[in-house]
N, C-alpha and C positions, 0 to 999 in steps of 0.2 A: 605499497598498497594504499589506495585511496578509499575514501568513504563517499558513497553516492546515496543521495536521498531523492527519491522521486515523490513529488506531491501530486497525487492523482485525484482529479476533480470530476472525471467523466466515468461513465459506466458503459459496458458493452451493449446495452440495450438501445442507447441513443447515439453512440459514437462509433463510426466505422473503423477508426484507427486505435481502438482500445488495446489491441494486442501489442502495440508499440512498446508500452511500458513493460509488460511482462517479458517480451522477447529481449529487450535491451537489458533489463535487470538481470535476467538469467545469464545472458552473455557476459555481463560485467562480473557476476559472481563466479562464473566458470573461469574467468581470468584472474581470480584471486582477490577481488575487491570486496569490501564490506558494502552491502546494499540493504537499504531500508526503503520501504514504500509506506508513505503516510497518506492514507485515504481521507479525503474531506469532501464536503458537499455531496453530490450524487455519486461520487466515487465509492461511498460506503455501501451502496445498494448491492454490489456484486459480492460482498463479504458474507451475506446471509447463507446459511447452510442450504436453504432451498433455492438459491439462485442458479439459474441455468447460464450456460456460456461463461462460466467462471474458470479462471486459471489459478485460483488460490492454491489448490493442491500441488500444482507444478511449482509455484513459488515457494511453498513450504518445503517441498522436496529438495529444492535448490538451496535451502538454508538462507532464505531471504527473510529479513525481519519485517513483519506486517503489522502496522499500527493503524487503528481507526479513530478518527477524531470523535471524542465522546459527545461533543455538542452536535455534530452532524448526525450521529446515531440517534440522539434524543429527538432531534427535529423530525426525523423520519420514523420514529416509533420503533426502532430496532433495539431489542434488548441484548445484553451481553451473551445470554445463553442461546441466542439465535445466530451467533457468529460462527463461521467455519473454524474448525480446529486450526490452531496456529496463528490466529488473529487476536491481537490484544487491544482493548480500548486505551486511549491515551489522550491527555489534554494538549492544548496548543502550546503550553509551556515546554512539553517534551519535544515538540518539533523545534522550538526556538533553541533548546539546548543542543539538539542534534546539528542544527545549522551552523553553530559557532565552533564546532570541533575543528581542529587543525586538519588540513588537507581534505576538506569536504567540498563536494560539488553537488549542487542542487539542480534538479530539472523539474519544471512545473508543467503538468499536462492537464 
């Protein structure tokens, strides 16, 4: 079993291929891999409870770990209580720790 980390920088409001990450992450999880998505930059916009076109609930249901860069959240004025259930704020150090784990593959989108 491998560890996969997706670093998501885009949002479905401005990127036509935003479903790529959700679809691929769910497929990997269904095949028994550990999957984390770390949202940064505009990628955090989709994590708001009020966001439309969000696949967050599908990702949570698939048992995928969802982390939101706390700096990106602050830059966009998004408070922790505005995040969808299952999303946890994290700092960039958390991402660094995840990336150095054995048998980890990272994909940047």
